[in-house]
Every structure is written in C-alpha cells, then in structure tokens.
C-alpha positions as CSV (number, residue, x, y, z in Angstrom):
1,M,11.5,-1.2,-12.5
2,I,10.7,-0.2,-8.8
3,E,10.3,-3.9,-7.7
4,K,14.1,-4.6,-9.2
5,V,14.8,-1.5,-6.6
6,F,13.0,-1.8,-3.6
7,I,12.6,-5.7,-3.6
8,D,13.9,-8.9,-3.8
9,P,12.2,-12.2,-5.8
10,S,9.8,-13.6,-2.8
11,D,10.1,-10.3,-0.6
12,P,6.5,-9.9,1.3
13,V,4.5,-6.5,0.5
14,I,1.0,-5.2,0.9
15,V,-1.4,-4.3,-1.2
16,E,-4.9,-2.9,-1.3
17,L,-7.9,-5.4,-2.0
18,P,-8.9,-4.7,-4.7
19,S,-5.8,-2.8,-6.4
20,Y,-5.2,-1.8,-9.3
21,I,-4.3,-5.5,-11.7
22,G,-1.2,-3.7,-13.6
23,G,0.9,-3.5,-10.3
24,L,-0.1,-6.6,-8.8
25,Q,1.1,-8.3,-12.9
26,V,4.4,-6.4,-11.9
27,F,4.8,-7.7,-8.5
28,Q,3.7,-11.2,-9.2
29,G,5.8,-11.3,-12.3
30,Y,8.9,-10.5,-10.2
31,G,7.6,-13.2,-7.7
32,T,6.3,-11.2,-4.7
33,H,4.6,-12.5,-2.0
34,M,1.4,-10.2,-1.7
35,H,-0.5,-10.2,1.3
36,G,-3.6,-8.3,0.4
37,I,-5.3,-5.9,3.0
38,A,-9.6,-4.8,2.7
39,T,-10.7,-1.4,1.9
40,D,-14.5,0.3,2.5
41,H,-15.4,3.4,1.6
42,D,-12.4,5.7,3.0
43,G,-9.8,3.1,1.6
44,I,-6.9,0.5,3.3
45,L,-8.7,-0.9,6.5
46,V,-5.6,0.8,8.7
47,D,-6.7,-1.3,11.5
48,V,-6.4,-4.8,9.4
49,L,-2.8,-2.9,8.2
50,E,-1.5,-2.7,11.4
51,E,-2.7,-6.1,12.7
52,T,-1.0,-7.5,9.6
53,L,2.3,-5.0,10.3
54,E,2.5,-6.2,13.7
55,Q,2.3,-10.1,13.1
56,L,5.9,-9.6,11.7
57,K,7.5,-7.2,14.4
58,G,10.6,-9.5,15.6
59,T,10.6,-11.7,12.8
60,E,13.2,-12.0,10.0
61,E,10.4,-11.5,7.6
62,H,9.7,-8.2,6.8
63,Y,7.2,-6.1,4.8
64,K,9.4,-4.3,2.2
65,F,6.9,-1.3,1.2
66,I,2.9,-0.8,1.0
67,Y,1.3,-0.3,-2.2
68,L,-1.5,2.0,-2.2
69,V,-3.6,4.2,-5.3
70,P,-4.9,6.6,-2.4
71,D,-6.9,8.5,-5.2
72,F,-9.7,7.2,-7.5
73,Q,-8.2,3.8,-6.8
74,N,-8.9,1.4,-9.2
75,P,-10.8,-0.4,-9.1
76,A,-13.0,0.8,-6.1
77,G,-12.6,4.4,-7.0
78,V,-12.2,5.4,-3.3
79,T,-10.3,7.8,-1.9
80,L,-7.9,7.5,1.1
81,S,-9.2,9.5,3.8
82,L,-7.0,12.2,5.4
83,E,-7.2,10.5,8.7
84,R,-6.3,7.2,7.4
85,R,-3.4,8.7,5.3
86,K,-2.1,10.6,8.4
87,K,-2.5,6.8,10.3
88,I,-0.5,5.0,7.3
89,I,2.4,7.7,7.6
90,E,2.1,7.1,11.3
91,L,2.5,3.2,11.1
92,S,5.5,3.3,8.4
93,K,7.7,5.2,10.6
94,K,6.7,2.3,13.4
95,Y,7.0,-0.2,11.4
96,D,10.3,0.7,9.3
97,V,8.3,-0.5,5.7
98,L,8.2,2.1,2.9
99,I,5.1,3.4,1.2
100,I,4.4,3.1,-2.2
101,E,2.1,5.4,-4.4
102,D,0.1,4.8,-7.3
103,T,-1.0,8.2,-8.3
104,P,-1.7,8.8,-12.3
105,F,-4.2,10.8,-11.0
106,T,-3.1,13.4,-8.3
107,L,-3.3,16.1,-11.2
108,Y,-6.8,15.7,-11.4
109,E,-7.1,15.9,-7.4
110,I,-10.2,18.0,-6.3
111,L,-9.3,17.1,-2.4
112,D,-6.5,18.9,-0.7
113,Y,-4.9,16.0,0.7
114,G,-1.5,15.9,-1.1
115,L,1.1,13.1,-1.5
116,L,1.5,10.9,1.5
C-alpha cells in the first residue's frame, strides 16, 4: 500500500543491501526502480547514501524515499547506530527525500534510539 501512496511505477527508491525480501518484492511488483546501498555492522553506509543522493541533485529524477529496517535488520541482523540515524535525518532534509522505516521489532527494542 505504501508504494501506491508515495510513488508512481518506475520511480526510483533507495534500499539497504541486503534488505528485507518482503519489502523488496512489494516495490518490485509495483515496478519501482530500486537503488541499493551497502551496509556494514552499523547499518547503511551513509557516505555512500549521500553520494547517491548528490548524483541526482539538480536533475529531474528524484529518489522518492529511503527504505530502511533500522532495528534488528532482516536479513543482516544489524541495528542502525544512533550516529547514522542522525545523519540519515540530515540527508533526508537536505535532499528532500522521505524515510520509510520498516520497524516490526521496535516493541522488542533494547536500545533507546527511538524512531527516525
């Protein structure tokens, strides 16, 4: 449902690599163009994310959102660090791109980072 609200078919979105297969299947089924950003033990690589967002700056194409699983990421199992969460929020504002959080495990959170 979220894809029908925020994007049109073939719109570009950013996803983590690896990312939750269920989310990717939804976007793929809608015809969305997905651009993957690698992750490490602290989550998505924010420097690569910023470079990716910068590449489209000043063009007609615009990433519609960044899809993240910030807590106990499936399948990697990592939790996005607080530092990276803050940086992603800054990038979201700077490049006018939404953040879509897939947070099924938030109720089980043992870290006090909160939602993006």
